[in-house]
Biopython code that builds the backbone (N, CA, C, O; Angstrom):
import numpy as np
from Bio.PDB.StructureBuilder import StructureBuilder

atoms = [
    (1, "MET", "N", (0.850, -1.182, 0.000)),
    (1, "MET", "CA", (0.000, 0.000, 0.000)),
    (1, "MET", "C", (0.890, 1.238, 0.000)),
    (1, "MET", "O", (1.837, 1.332, 0.781)),
    (2, "ASN", "N", (0.577, 2.194, -0.887)),
    (2, "ASN", "CA", (1.350, 3.430, -0.979)),
    (2, "ASN", "C", (0.807, 4.477, -0.019)),
    (2, "ASN", "O", (-0.369, 4.459, 0.347)),
    (3, "LYS", "N", (1.684, 5.389, 0.380)),
    (3, "LYS", "CA", (1.261, 6.462, 1.282)),
    (3, "LYS", "C", (0.410, 7.496, 0.575)),
    (3, "LYS", "O", (-0.447, 8.120, 1.201)),
    (4, "PHE", "N", (0.630, 7.692, -0.736)),
    (4, "PHE", "CA", (-0.117, 8.690, -1.507)),
    (4, "PHE", "C", (-0.839, 8.020, -2.663)),
    (4, "PHE", "O", (-0.340, 7.058, -3.247)),
    (5, "LYS", "N", (-2.016, 8.537, -2.988)),
    (5, "LYS", "CA", (-2.799, 8.034, -4.109)),
    (5, "LYS", "C", (-3.221, 9.206, -4.983)),
    (5, "LYS", "O", (-3.194, 10.355, -4.542)),
    (6, "SER", "N", (-3.608, 8.920, -6.209)),
    (6, "SER", "CA", (-4.163, 9.954, -7.076)),
    (6, "SER", "C", (-5.445, 10.481, -6.445)),
    (6, "SER", "O", (-6.266, 9.708, -5.954)),
    (7, "GLY", "N", (-5.612, 11.801, -6.461)),
    (7, "GLY", "CA", (-6.794, 12.411, -5.863)),
    (7, "GLY", "C", (-6.567, 12.931, -4.452)),
    (7, "GLY", "O", (-7.400, 13.676, -3.935)),
    (8, "ASP", "N", (-5.456, 12.557, -3.815)),
    (8, "ASP", "CA", (-5.144, 13.078, -2.483)),
    (8, "ASP", "C", (-4.788, 14.556, -2.579)),
    (8, "ASP", "O", (-4.134, 14.984, -3.530)),
    (9, "GLU", "N", (-5.222, 15.336, -1.587)),
    (9, "GLU", "CA", (-4.822, 16.743, -1.529)),
    (9, "GLU", "C", (-3.532, 16.830, -0.721)),
    (9, "GLU", "O", (-3.446, 16.332, 0.402)),
    (10, "VAL", "N", (-2.517, 17.484, -1.327)),
    (10, "VAL", "CA", (-1.214, 17.590, -0.685)),
    (10, "VAL", "C", (-0.796, 19.043, -0.592)),
    (10, "VAL", "O", (-1.304, 19.899, -1.316)),
    (11, "VAL", "N", (0.145, 19.311, 0.317)),
    (11, "VAL", "CA", (0.729, 20.639, 0.472)),
    (11, "VAL", "C", (2.230, 20.493, 0.252)),
    (11, "VAL", "O", (2.842, 19.537, 0.729)),
    (12, "VAL", "N", (2.824, 21.447, -0.476)),
    (12, "VAL", "CA", (4.257, 21.408, -0.761)),
    (12, "VAL", "C", (5.006, 21.935, 0.458)),
    (12, "VAL", "O", (4.690, 23.009, 0.970)),
    (13, "ILE", "N", (6.003, 21.175, 0.924)),
    (13, "ILE", "CA", (6.732, 21.556, 2.129)),
    (13, "ILE", "C", (8.149, 22.025, 1.840)),
    (13, "ILE", "O", (8.839, 22.493, 2.746)),
    (14, "ALA", "N", (8.598, 21.909, 0.588)),
    (14, "ALA", "CA", (9.950, 22.336, 0.231)),
    (14, "ALA", "C", (9.994, 22.732, -1.240)),
    (14, "ALA", "O", (9.263, 22.181, -2.063)),
    (15, "GLY", "N", (10.858, 23.694, -1.563)),
    (15, "GLY", "CA", (11.048, 24.098, -2.949)),
    (15, "GLY", "C", (10.424, 25.443, -3.250)),
    (15, "GLY", "O", (9.968, 26.147, -2.349)),
    (16, "LYS", "N", (10.407, 25.793, -4.531)),
    (16, "LYS", "CA", (9.943, 27.115, -4.949)),
    (16, "LYS", "C", (8.448, 27.326, -4.721)),
    (16, "LYS", "O", (7.998, 28.467, -4.611)),
    (17, "ASP", "N", (7.680, 26.252, -4.648)),
    (17, "ASP", "CA", (6.230, 26.355, -4.459)),
    (17, "ASP", "C", (5.809, 26.012, -3.036)),
    (17, "ASP", "O", (4.683, 25.562, -2.821)),
    (18, "LYS", "N", (6.686, 26.214, -2.064)),
    (18, "LYS", "CA", (6.405, 25.870, -0.673)),
    (18, "LYS", "C", (5.134, 26.564, -0.198)),
    (18, "LYS", "O", (4.971, 27.772, -0.376)),
    (19, "GLY", "N", (4.227, 25.784, 0.414)),
    (19, "GLY", "CA", (2.974, 26.324, 0.932)),
    (19, "GLY", "C", (1.793, 26.134, 0.002)),
    (19, "GLY", "O", (0.650, 26.260, 0.441)),
    (20, "LYS", "N", (2.028, 25.834, -1.276)),
    (20, "LYS", "CA", (0.924, 25.645, -2.220)),
    (20, "LYS", "C", (0.258, 24.299, -1.998)),
    (20, "LYS", "O", (0.891, 23.330, -1.581)),
    (21, "ARG", "N", (-1.057, 24.264, -2.293)),
    (21, "ARG", "CA", (-1.834, 23.035, -2.165)),
    (21, "ARG", "C", (-2.380, 22.632, -3.520)),
    (21, "ARG", "O", (-2.619, 23.481, -4.379)),
    (22, "GLY", "N", (-2.573, 21.353, -3.709)),
    (22, "GLY", "CA", (-3.162, 20.848, -4.940)),
    (22, "GLY", "C", (-3.464, 19.367, -4.824)),
    (22, "GLY", "O", (-3.047, 18.708, -3.872)),
    (23, "LYS", "N", (-4.195, 18.849, -5.803)),
    (23, "LYS", "CA", (-4.541, 17.432, -5.835)),
    (23, "LYS", "C", (-3.543, 16.674, -6.705)),
    (23, "LYS", "O", (-3.061, 17.200, -7.708)),
    (24, "ILE", "N", (-3.241, 15.455, -6.324)),
    (24, "ILE", "CA", (-2.347, 14.616, -7.112)),
    (24, "ILE", "C", (-3.106, 14.120, -8.331)),
    (24, "ILE", "O", (-4.136, 13.457, -8.207)),
    (25, "ASN", "N", (-2.581, 14.449, -9.529)),
    (25, "ASN", "CA", (-3.185, 13.975, -10.765)),
    (25, "ASN", "C", (-2.616, 12.631, -11.187)),
    (25, "ASN", "O", (-3.338, 11.779, -11.705)),
    (26, "LYS", "N", (-1.317, 12.443, -10.966)),
    (26, "LYS", "CA", (-0.657, 11.227, -11.436)),
    (26, "LYS", "C", (0.490, 10.875, -10.504)),
    (26, "LYS", "O", (1.201, 11.757, -10.024)),
    (27, "VAL", "N", (0.670, 9.582, -10.248)),
    (27, "VAL", "CA", (1.784, 9.080, -9.447)),
    (27, "VAL", "C", (2.731, 8.346, -10.390)),
    (27, "VAL", "O", (2.322, 7.437, -11.112)),
    (28, "ILE", "N", (4.009, 8.752, -10.377)),
    (28, "ILE", "CA", (5.018, 8.147, -11.237)),
    (28, "ILE", "C", (6.053, 7.469, -10.344)),
    (28, "ILE", "O", (6.634, 8.108, -9.466)),
    (29, "THR", "N", (6.284, 6.177, -10.567)),
    (29, "THR", "CA", (7.320, 5.480, -9.809)),
    (29, "THR", "C", (8.489, 5.221, -10.744)),
    (29, "THR", "O", (8.325, 4.642, -11.818)),
    (30, "ASP", "N", (9.668, 5.656, -10.326)),
    (30, "ASP", "CA", (10.874, 5.531, -11.126)),
    (30, "ASP", "C", (11.947, 4.883, -10.263)),
    (30, "ASP", "O", (12.109, 5.244, -9.097)),
    (31, "ALA", "N", (12.680, 3.929, -10.826)),
    (31, "ALA", "CA", (13.697, 3.216, -10.062)),
    (31, "ALA", "C", (14.817, 4.145, -9.603)),
    (31, "ALA", "O", (15.319, 3.999, -8.489)),
    (32, "LYS", "N", (15.213, 5.097, -10.443)),
    (32, "LYS", "CA", (16.316, 5.982, -10.099)),
    (32, "LYS", "C", (15.873, 7.201, -9.292)),
    (32, "LYS", "O", (16.538, 7.575, -8.326)),
    (33, "LYS", "N", (14.763, 7.819, -9.676)),
    (33, "LYS", "CA", (14.339, 9.071, -9.047)),
    (33, "LYS", "C", (13.374, 8.868, -7.891)),
    (33, "LYS", "O", (13.100, 9.819, -7.160)),
    (34, "GLY", "N", (12.860, 7.684, -7.703)),
    (34, "GLY", "CA", (11.910, 7.426, -6.630)),
    (34, "GLY", "C", (10.496, 7.752, -7.070)),
    (34, "GLY", "O", (10.192, 7.715, -8.262)),
    (35, "THR", "N", (9.634, 8.069, -6.124)),
    (35, "THR", "CA", (8.239, 8.383, -6.423)),
    (35, "THR", "C", (8.099, 9.865, -6.722)),
    (35, "THR", "O", (8.564, 10.715, -5.963)),
    (36, "LEU", "N", (7.447, 10.161, -7.846)),
    (36, "LEU", "CA", (7.199, 11.532, -8.276)),
    (36, "LEU", "C", (5.704, 11.724, -8.451)),
    (36, "LEU", "O", (4.982, 10.776, -8.757)),
    (37, "PHE", "N", (5.236, 12.964, -8.254)),
    (37, "PHE", "CA", (3.822, 13.279, -8.418)),
    (37, "PHE", "C", (3.646, 14.422, -9.398)),
    (37, "PHE", "O", (4.476, 15.328, -9.467)),
    (38, "ILE", "N", (2.559, 14.373, -10.155)),
    (38, "ILE", "CA", (2.103, 15.521, -10.923)),
    (38, "ILE", "C", (0.960, 16.112, -10.097)),
    (38, "ILE", "O", (-0.094, 15.494, -9.946)),
    (39, "VAL", "N", (1.182, 17.319, -9.563)),
    (39, "VAL", "CA", (0.196, 17.962, -8.688)),
    (39, "VAL", "C", (-0.380, 19.161, -9.430)),
    (39, "VAL", "O", (0.369, 19.958, -9.996)),
    (40, "SER", "N", (-1.702, 19.296, -9.435)),
    (40, "SER", "CA", (-2.364, 20.367, -10.183)),
    (40, "SER", "C", (-1.992, 21.741, -9.626)),
    (40, "SER", "O", (-2.158, 22.007, -8.435)),
    (41, "GLY", "N", (-1.487, 22.607, -10.503)),
    (41, "GLY", "CA", (-1.154, 23.976, -10.145)),
    (41, "GLY", "C", (0.166, 24.156, -9.422)),
    (41, "GLY", "O", (0.472, 25.263, -8.977)),
    (42, "VAL", "N", (0.956, 23.103, -9.290)),
    (42, "VAL", "CA", (2.213, 23.166, -8.555)),
    (42, "VAL", "C", (3.361, 22.794, -9.496)),
    (42, "VAL", "O", (3.205, 21.930, -10.359)),
    (43, "ASN", "N", (4.517, 23.449, -9.326)),
    (43, "ASN", "CA", (5.726, 23.192, -10.102)),
    (43, "ASN", "C", (5.482, 23.412, -11.597)),
    (43, "ASN", "O", (5.816, 22.565, -12.425)),
    (44, "MET", "N", (4.899, 24.555, -11.921)),
    (44, "MET", "CA", (4.583, 24.887, -13.308)),
    (44, "MET", "C", (5.855, 25.265, -14.063)),
    (44, "MET", "O", (6.711, 25.983, -13.547)),
    (45, "ILE", "N", (5.964, 24.762, -15.307)),
    (45, "ILE", "CA", (7.092, 25.090, -16.173)),
    (45, "ILE", "C", (6.561, 25.591, -17.505)),
    (45, "ILE", "O", (5.397, 25.371, -17.841)),
    (46, "LYS", "N", (7.419, 26.265, -18.265)),
    (46, "LYS", "CA", (7.065, 26.720, -19.602)),
    (46, "LYS", "C", (7.695, 25.759, -20.595)),
    (46, "LYS", "O", (8.890, 25.476, -20.516)),
    (47, "LYS", "N", (6.900, 25.256, -21.527)),
    (47, "LYS", "CA", (7.381, 24.323, -22.542)),
    (47, "LYS", "C", (7.183, 24.939, -23.910)),
    (47, "LYS", "O", (6.094, 25.412, -24.237)),
    (48, "HIS", "N", (8.239, 24.934, -24.710)),
    (48, "HIS", "CA", (8.148, 25.420, -26.082)),
    (48, "HIS", "C", (7.649, 24.271, -26.935)),
    (48, "HIS", "O", (8.376, 23.310, -27.186)),
    (49, "GLN", "N", (6.401, 24.375, -27.381)),
    (49, "GLN", "CA", (5.742, 23.286, -28.097)),
    (49, "GLN", "C", (5.718, 23.556, -29.589)),
    (49, "GLN", "O", (5.346, 24.641, -30.036)),
    (50, "LYS", "N", (6.118, 22.558, -30.343)),
    (50, "LYS", "CA", (6.096, 22.635, -31.801)),
    (50, "LYS", "C", (4.682, 22.286, -32.274)),
    (50, "LYS", "O", (4.058, 21.382, -31.718)),
    (51, "PRO", "N", (4.167, 22.984, -33.290)),
    (51, "PRO", "CA", (2.811, 22.656, -33.752)),
    (51, "PRO", "C", (2.769, 21.297, -34.445)),
    (51, "PRO", "O", (3.711, 20.905, -35.135)),
    (52, "ASN", "N", (1.664, 20.589, -34.249)),
    (52, "ASN", "CA", (1.464, 19.293, -34.879)),
    (52, "ASN", "C", (0.082, 19.304, -35.536)),
    (52, "ASN", "O", (-0.925, 19.129, -34.850)),
    (53, "PRO", "N", (0.020, 19.506, -36.859)),
    (53, "PRO", "CA", (-1.287, 19.594, -37.519)),
    (53, "PRO", "C", (-2.052, 18.265, -37.527)),
    (53, "PRO", "O", (-3.281, 18.263, -37.587)),
    (54, "ASN", "N", (-1.335, 17.139, -37.466)),
    (54, "ASN", "CA", (-2.011, 15.838, -37.464)),
    (54, "ASN", "C", (-2.838, 15.623, -36.198)),
    (54, "ASN", "O", (-3.929, 15.056, -36.245)),
    (55, "MET", "N", (-2.299, 16.086, -35.060)),
    (55, "MET", "CA", (-2.996, 15.911, -33.782)),
    (55, "MET", "C", (-3.726, 17.175, -33.361)),
    (55, "MET", "O", (-4.268, 17.244, -32.257)),
    (56, "ASN", "N", (-3.744, 18.174, -34.234)),
    (56, "ASN", "CA", (-4.460, 19.432, -33.990)),
    (56, "ASN", "C", (-3.926, 20.150, -32.744)),
    (56, "ASN", "O", (-4.700, 20.691, -31.954)),
    (57, "ILE", "N", (-2.590, 20.150, -32.576)),
    (57, "ILE", "CA", (-1.948, 20.805, -31.446)),
    (57, "ILE", "C", (-1.296, 22.090, -31.940)),
    (57, "ILE", "O", (-0.444, 22.042, -32.826)),
    (58, "PRO", "N", (-1.680, 23.242, -31.384)),
    (58, "PRO", "CA", (-1.048, 24.496, -31.815)),
    (58, "PRO", "C", (0.354, 24.635, -31.212)),
    (58, "PRO", "O", (0.652, 24.050, -30.171)),
    (59, "GLY", "N", (1.190, 25.400, -31.867)),
    (59, "GLY", "CA", (2.527, 25.651, -31.352)),
    (59, "GLY", "C", (2.527, 26.826, -30.403)),
    (59, "GLY", "O", (1.523, 27.527, -30.279)),
    (60, "GLY", "N", (3.644, 27.050, -29.731)),
    (60, "GLY", "CA", (3.775, 28.183, -28.828)),
    (60, "GLY", "C", (4.351, 27.762, -27.498)),
    (60, "GLY", "O", (4.811, 26.633, -27.331)),
    (61, "ILE", "N", (4.321, 28.677, -26.561)),
    (61, "ILE", "CA", (4.833, 28.417, -25.220)),
    (61, "ILE", "C", (3.646, 28.077, -24.329)),
    (61, "ILE", "O", (2.736, 28.888, -24.158)),
    (62, "ILE", "N", (3.660, 26.884, -23.769)),
    (62, "ILE", "CA", (2.551, 26.450, -22.915)),
    (62, "ILE", "C", (3.043, 26.262, -21.488)),
    (62, "ILE", "O", (4.226, 26.012, -21.256)),
    (63, "ASP", "N", (2.121, 26.385, -20.530)),
    (63, "ASP", "CA", (2.413, 26.099, -19.125)),
    (63, "ASP", "C", (1.950, 24.683, -18.831)),
    (63, "ASP", "O", (0.840, 24.298, -19.198)),
    (64, "LYS", "N", (2.802, 23.907, -18.170)),
    (64, "LYS", "CA", (2.408, 22.558, -17.766)),
    (64, "LYS", "C", (3.039, 22.227, -16.427)),
    (64, "LYS", "O", (4.010, 22.855, -16.006)),
    (65, "GLU", "N", (2.465, 21.219, -15.761)),
    (65, "GLU", "CA", (2.968, 20.800, -14.464)),
    (65, "GLU", "C", (4.122, 19.825, -14.651)),
    (65, "GLU", "O", (4.040, 18.895, -15.453)),
    (66, "ALA", "N", (5.196, 20.045, -13.902)),
    (66, "ALA", "CA", (6.333, 19.138, -13.902)),
    (66, "ALA", "C", (6.230, 18.243, -12.670)),
    (66, "ALA", "O", (5.584, 18.612, -11.690)),
    (67, "PRO", "N", (6.859, 17.073, -12.711)),
    (67, "PRO", "CA", (6.816, 16.189, -11.539)),
    (67, "PRO", "C", (7.515, 16.802, -10.331)),
    (67, "PRO", "O", (8.482, 17.551, -10.468)),
    (68, "ILE", "N", (7.008, 16.469, -9.147)),
    (68, "ILE", "CA", (7.611, 16.922, -7.888)),
    (68, "ILE", "C", (7.875, 15.683, -7.043)),
    (68, "ILE", "O", (7.081, 14.742, -7.047)),
    (69, "ALA", "N", (8.995, 15.684, -6.315)),
    (69, "ALA", "CA", (9.396, 14.517, -5.529)),
    (69, "ALA", "C", (8.454, 14.292, -4.347)),
    (69, "ALA", "O", (7.898, 15.237, -3.788)),
    (70, "ALA", "N", (8.291, 13.039, -3.986)),
    (70, "ALA", "CA", (7.400, 12.680, -2.880)),
    (70, "ALA", "C", (7.890, 13.249, -1.557)),
    (70, "ALA", "O", (7.087, 13.511, -0.661)),
    (71, "SER", "N", (9.200, 13.441, -1.424)),
    (71, "SER", "CA", (9.739, 13.963, -0.173)),
    (71, "SER", "C", (9.422, 15.441, 0.027)),
    (71, "SER", "O", (9.569, 15.965, 1.132)),
    (72, "ASN", "N", (8.989, 16.111, -1.032)),
    (72, "ASN", "CA", (8.696, 17.545, -0.957)),
    (72, "ASN", "C", (7.220, 17.848, -0.732)),
    (72, "ASN", "O", (6.827, 19.014, -0.748)),
    (73, "VAL", "N", (6.404, 16.834, -0.524)),
    (73, "VAL", "CA", (4.979, 17.062, -0.274)),
    (73, "VAL", "C", (4.543, 16.319, 0.984)),
    (73, "VAL", "O", (5.151, 15.323, 1.378)),
    (74, "ALA", "N", (3.487, 16.818, 1.600)),
    (74, "ALA", "CA", (2.860, 16.159, 2.751)),
    (74, "ALA", "C", (1.355, 16.168, 2.508)),
    (74, "ALA", "O", (0.822, 17.096, 1.901)),
    (75, "ILE", "N", (0.686, 15.146, 2.978)),
    (75, "ILE", "CA", (-0.762, 15.077, 2.791)),
    (75, "ILE", "C", (-1.424, 16.167, 3.630)),
    (75, "ILE", "O", (-0.995, 16.444, 4.750)),
    (76, "PHE", "N", (-2.477, 16.785, 3.080)),
    (76, "PHE", "CA", (-3.147, 17.892, 3.757)),
    (76, "PHE", "C", (-4.230, 17.347, 4.672)),
    (76, "PHE", "O", (-5.113, 16.606, 4.240)),
    (77, "ASN", "N", (-4.150, 17.724, 5.948)),
    (77, "ASN", "CA", (-5.141, 17.328, 6.939)),
    (77, "ASN", "C", (-6.101, 18.492, 7.124)),
    (77, "ASN", "O", (-5.716, 19.525, 7.671)),
    (78, "SER", "N", (-7.346, 18.343, 6.677)),
    (78, "SER", "CA", (-8.314, 19.439, 6.757)),
    (78, "SER", "C", (-8.736, 19.734, 8.197)),
    (78, "SER", "O", (-9.221, 20.828, 8.485)),
    (79, "GLU", "N", (-8.560, 18.789, 9.085)),
    (79, "GLU", "CA", (-8.918, 18.982, 10.494)),
    (79, "GLU", "C", (-7.977, 19.982, 11.175)),
    (79, "GLU", "O", (-8.416, 20.852, 11.927)),
    (80, "THR", "N", (-6.666, 19.841, 10.895)),
    (80, "THR", "CA", (-5.683, 20.716, 11.500)),
    (80, "THR", "C", (-5.265, 21.851, 10.576)),
    (80, "THR", "O", (-4.572, 22.775, 11.002)),
    (81, "ASN", "N", (-5.684, 21.789, 9.306)),
    (81, "ASN", "CA", (-5.341, 22.785, 8.284)),
    (81, "ASN", "C", (-3.834, 22.859, 8.029)),
    (81, "ASN", "O", (-3.309, 23.930, 7.724)),
    (82, "LYS", "N", (-3.139, 21.728, 8.151)),
    (82, "LYS", "CA", (-1.701, 21.657, 7.953)),
    (82, "LYS", "C", (-1.350, 20.386, 7.182)),
    (82, "LYS", "O", (-2.186, 19.507, 6.972)),
    (83, "GLY", "N", (-0.090, 20.321, 6.770)),
    (83, "GLY", "CA", (0.418, 19.091, 6.187)),
    (83, "GLY", "C", (0.649, 18.072, 7.289)),
    (83, "GLY", "O", (0.944, 18.438, 8.427)),
    (84, "ASP", "N", (0.517, 16.805, 6.959)),
    (84, "ASP", "CA", (0.637, 15.756, 7.956)),
    (84, "ASP", "C", (1.390, 14.566, 7.370)),
    (84, "ASP", "O", (1.507, 14.431, 6.152)),
    (85, "ARG", "N", (1.899, 13.707, 8.251)),
    (85, "ARG", "CA", (2.542, 12.482, 7.805)),
    (85, "ARG", "C", (1.510, 11.371, 7.728)),
    (85, "ARG", "O", (0.460, 11.429, 8.367)),
    (86, "VAL", "N", (1.833, 10.352, 6.927)),
    (86, "VAL", "CA", (0.912, 9.243, 6.716)),
    (86, "VAL", "C", (1.435, 8.019, 7.449)),
    (86, "VAL", "O", (2.619, 7.689, 7.375)),
    (87, "GLY", "N", (0.537, 7.356, 8.153)),
    (87, "GLY", "CA", (0.861, 6.100, 8.815)),
    (87, "GLY", "C", (-0.124, 5.028, 8.374)),
    (87, "GLY", "O", (-1.071, 5.302, 7.636)),
    (88, "PHE", "N", (0.107, 3.819, 8.829)),
    (88, "PHE", "CA", (-0.776, 2.706, 8.491)),
    (88, "PHE", "C", (-1.286, 2.061, 9.762)),
    (88, "PHE", "O", (-0.613, 2.057, 10.792)),
    (89, "GLN", "N", (-2.499, 1.512, 9.670)),
    (89, "GLN", "CA", (-3.106, 0.846, 10.804)),
    (89, "GLN", "C", (-3.871, -0.356, 10.273)),
    (89, "GLN", "O", (-4.503, -0.285, 9.219)),
    (90, "ILE", "N", (-3.811, -1.457, 11.009)),
    (90, "ILE", "CA", (-4.555, -2.652, 10.628)),
    (90, "ILE", "C", (-5.796, -2.723, 11.500)),
    (90, "ILE", "O", (-5.711, -2.741, 12.728)),
    (91, "LYS", "N", (-6.964, -2.764, 10.840)),
    (91, "LYS", "CA", (-8.238, -2.801, 11.569)),
    (91, "LYS", "C", (-8.521, -4.210, 12.093)),
    (91, "LYS", "O", (-7.776, -5.148, 11.810)),
    (92, "GLU", "N", (-9.605, -4.345, 12.860)),
    (92, "GLU", "CA", (-9.984, -5.630, 13.446)),
    (92, "GLU", "C", (-10.289, -6.674, 12.379)),
    (92, "GLU", "O", (-10.016, -7.859, 12.569)),
    (93, "ASP", "N", (-10.857, -6.231, 11.251)),
    (93, "ASP", "CA", (-11.206, -7.169, 10.185)),
    (93, "ASP", "C", (-10.004, -7.551, 9.312)),
    (93, "ASP", "O", (-10.150, -8.329, 8.369)),
    (94, "GLY", "N", (-8.825, -7.013, 9.620)),
    (94, "GLY", "CA", (-7.609, -7.371, 8.896)),
    (94, "GLY", "C", (-7.257, -6.453, 7.741)),
    (94, "GLY", "O", (-6.235, -6.652, 7.085)),
    (95, "SER", "N", (-8.088, -5.447, 7.480)),
    (95, "SER", "CA", (-7.793, -4.530, 6.379)),
    (95, "SER", "C", (-6.814, -3.454, 6.844)),
    (95, "SER", "O", (-6.825, -3.036, 8.002)),
    (96, "LYS", "N", (-5.969, -3.021, 5.911)),
    (96, "LYS", "CA", (-4.949, -2.024, 6.210)),
    (96, "LYS", "C", (-5.439, -0.675, 5.704)),
    (96, "LYS", "O", (-5.864, -0.566, 4.555)),
    (97, "VAL", "N", (-5.385, 0.358, 6.548)),
    (97, "VAL", "CA", (-5.859, 1.690, 6.180)),
    (97, "VAL", "C", (-4.775, 2.723, 6.441)),
    (97, "VAL", "O", (-3.899, 2.523, 7.282)),
    (98, "ARG", "N", (-4.845, 3.831, 5.709)),
    (98, "ARG", "CA", (-3.930, 4.947, 5.916)),
    (98, "ARG", "C", (-4.519, 5.875, 6.975)),
    (98, "ARG", "O", (-5.728, 6.105, 7.004)),
    (99, "ILE", "N", (-3.653, 6.410, 7.850)),
    (99, "ILE", "CA", (-4.107, 7.322, 8.902)),
    (99, "ILE", "C", (-3.206, 8.545, 8.934)),
    (99, "ILE", "O", (-2.062, 8.506, 8.480)),
    (100, "TYR", "N", (-3.750, 9.652, 9.490)),
    (100, "TYR", "CA", (-2.940, 10.830, 9.773)),
    (100, "TYR", "C", (-2.168, 10.548, 11.060)),
    (100, "TYR", "O", (-2.744, 10.075, 12.040)),
    (101, "LYS", "N", (-0.863, 10.838, 11.059)),
    (101, "LYS", "CA", (-0.038, 10.554, 12.236)),
    (101, "LYS", "C", (-0.415, 11.426, 13.434)),
    (101, "LYS", "O", (-0.350, 10.966, 14.574)),
    (102, "SER", "N", (-0.811, 12.690, 13.187)),
    (102, "SER", "CA", (-1.074, 13.599, 14.293)),
    (102, "SER", "C", (-2.384, 13.303, 15.020)),
    (102, "SER", "O", (-2.458, 13.409, 16.244)),
    (103, "THR", "N", (-3.424, 12.930, 14.256)),
    (103, "THR", "CA", (-4.745, 12.729, 14.869)),
    (103, "THR", "C", (-5.161, 11.260, 14.944)),
    (103, "THR", "O", (-6.163, 10.940, 15.584)),
    (104, "GLN", "N", (-4.412, 10.364, 14.303)),
    (104, "GLN", "CA", (-4.728, 8.937, 14.258)),
    (104, "GLN", "C", (-6.078, 8.646, 13.603)),
    (104, "GLN", "O", (-6.652, 7.578, 13.817)),
    (105, "LYS", "N", (-6.590, 9.589, 12.804)),
    (105, "LYS", "CA", (-7.865, 9.389, 12.100)),
    (105, "LYS", "C", (-7.587, 8.815, 10.713)),
    (105, "LYS", "O", (-6.524, 9.041, 10.135)),
    (106, "GLU", "N", (-8.556, 8.072, 10.195)),
    (106, "GLU", "CA", (-8.408, 7.436, 8.881)),
    (106, "GLU", "C", (-8.488, 8.481, 7.769)),
    (106, "GLU", "O", (-9.296, 9.407, 7.827)),
    (107, "ILE", "N", (-7.642, 8.318, 6.767)),
    (107, "ILE", "CA", (-7.625, 9.243, 5.619)),
    (107, "ILE", "C", (-8.773, 8.876, 4.687)),
    (107, "ILE", "O", (-8.957, 7.712, 4.333)),
    (108, "GLY", "N", (-9.537, 9.883, 4.301)),
    (108, "GLY", "CA", (-10.651, 9.667, 3.379)),
    (108, "GLY", "C", (-11.912, 9.177, 4.041)),
    (108, "GLY", "O", (-12.867, 8.832, 3.345)),
    (109, "ALA", "N", (-11.955, 9.132, 5.352)),
    (109, "ALA", "CA", (-13.173, 8.673, 6.027)),
    (109, "ALA", "C", (-13.969, 9.849, 6.557)),
    (109, "ALA", "O", (-15.027, 9.658, 7.155)),
]
sb = StructureBuilder()
sb.init_structure("model")
sb.init_model(0)
sb.init_chain("A")
sb.init_seg("    ")
for serial, (resi, resn, name, xyz) in enumerate(atoms, 1):
    if name == "N":
        sb.init_residue(resn, " ", resi, " ")
    sb.init_atom(name, np.array(xyz, "f"), 0.0, 1.0, " ", f" {name:<3s}", serial, name[0])
structure = sb.get_structure()
């Protein structure tokens, strides 16, 4: 079980976008770079795009989200209004759930 999933709201804790919040759009696992996330509205870069008439893509300079390392984000706890660490807990029925470390409450419940 991973600590982060697509759709989780996270807060950036390090880097140029420190303090920004966004939802995880995509989780990328790489053997060399580790776990990376594409977070909406965070780590925006400018890309010089060549036009492609076959795919109906216009050329120009576009803004897009770049991957951000998992170590630079923390899951957002709406109860405390802060970033939090993720822990795991095994319930009585044997299922494993993610919890907030500070409040011991289940994530997404």
